DOTI-605917 format. One line per 5 residues: their letters; for each residue x, y, z of C-alpha. Coordinates in Angstrom, 2 decimals, m for minus. Layout:
// DOTI-605917
A) X Y Z; ...
END
This chain:
// DOTI-605917
MSRFI) 5.13 m6.44 m16.35; 4.70 m6.00 m12.57; 6.82 m3.51 m10.34; 6.97 m3.94 m7.02; 7.92 m1.30 m4.22
ELHLN) 8.73 m1.68 m0.25; 6.60 m0.60 1.89; 6.59 m0.30 5.78; 3.35 m0.82 7.74; 2.79 0.97 10.46
DNKSS) 2.46 m0.81 13.38; 6.01 m0.52 14.01; 6.46 m3.91 14.39; 6.59 m5.51 11.24; 9.18 m6.15 8.50
PVIVN) 8.72 m4.23 5.15; 6.70 m6.01 2.79; 7.17 m6.22 m1.09; 3.55 m5.25 m3.17; 3.07 m5.48 m6.56
IDKIV) 1.70 m2.24 m7.52; m0.43 m3.27 m10.35; m2.47 m5.04 m7.40; m2.83 m1.31 m5.65; m6.45 m1.16 m6.43
YVEEN) m6.81 2.38 m3.54; m4.81 4.51 m1.72; m6.19 6.80 0.73; m4.38 9.66 2.63; m4.22 8.50 6.41
TRNGG) m4.03 12.59 8.19; m4.61 11.27 11.62; m1.42 9.21 11.85; 0.77 10.06 8.60; 1.26 7.49 5.63
CYIRI) m1.70 5.80 3.95; m4.45 3.44 3.85; m3.87 1.06 0.81; m6.11 m1.52 m0.57; m4.87 m4.71 m2.49
GTNQD) m6.90 m6.78 m4.61; m5.02 m10.48 m3.59; m7.54 m12.94 m4.46; m9.54 m14.48 m7.29; m12.78 m14.52 m5.86
GSFVG) m12.48 m10.63 m5.52; m11.72 m10.04 m1.85; m9.08 m7.40 m0.74; m7.22 m6.82 1.92; m5.81 m3.20 3.22
YYVKE) m2.98 m2.41 4.76; m1.69 1.34 6.53; 2.11 2.04 5.68; 4.15 4.53 6.45; 4.65 6.02 2.95
SYSFL) 3.17 9.30 2.15; 0.34 9.72 m0.26; 2.41 11.68 m2.53; 5.41 8.71 m2.63; 2.60 6.24 m3.78
KRELL) 1.21 8.57 m6.38; 4.27 9.05 m7.69; 5.12 5.17 m7.81; 1.61 4.55 m9.17; 2.09 7.03 m11.85
END
């Protein structure tokens, strides 16, 4: 069963996005700007899309575990 979370992109211009946590394949803490970098597997060919988000590493870790 899929679970979704709302994330806020770090660019201050975008609306929040809802992400299926089953598609998150990589999370890295962004020490310069705060928040995290996440990589999401979205395509059948195995390609990824990455986003910088405002949510903290500890928040994402709690949501993913």
